[in-house]
N, C-alpha and C positions, 0 to 999 in steps of 0.2 A: 481575514486573518491568515497569516503565514506561519508555518512551523519551521523553526531553525534547529538544526542539529549538526554540530561540527561545521564543516565548510558548506553544508547543503541547506537549501531553502526549498520547502515544499509549498507550492502556491496552489491552493484549491481553486481560486478564481480563474486562473489560466490553465489549470490542470497540467502542471509541469513541475519537474524537479530541476533545480539549478545547483551547479557547483560553482560558486562565485557568480560570474556572469554567463557561464557556459550552460546551455540547456542539455540535459541528459535525456536522450530519447528512450522513453519507456511506453509500454502499451497502457491503454486506459485501465486494464485490470490490475496492473502493478501499481498505478497511481491510487486506485481504489484500496488496494492492500495497504499501502503506506498511510493513506488517510485514516483507514480504520485503526491501524496500530497506534499512530501518534495521538489520535483522539482519545484513546483509552489508556495512555501511559499514566502511571508506571505499572498498571495492572497486567498480570499475565492474561493472555487470551488463548482460549482453548482452540484446538483444531476444529472442533465441531462448530464453535462460534464463527470461525473464519469461513467454513463451508457455507453456513447459513447466510452470512453477510455478503459473501462474494459470488456465490453460485446458488442463489435461492431457487428452489424448485427444479434443480438440475442435479442429476446423479453424477458425481465426479469421484475420482479415486484420489488417494493420497498423492499420486504422481502429479496431479494438477497443482497441488499446493507446493510440492517440492520444486516443480518447474517455476512457479511464481517466485519463490524465495531465491532460487539460483539466478 
């Protein structure tokens, strides 16, 4: 399954984000974040849910999430 939004395609199988045919270089953690969000659309996702899903058993600050989104 691929997720399409605007000109972008998120491909979980190859773990990459495309803009048309161009591969957008992202870290695996950012791909995890995108996959988590698109799988739960259109629901709002809490910050706590993101921490649990992306950084399980790791103490992180809000800055980690801010960096991931930026």
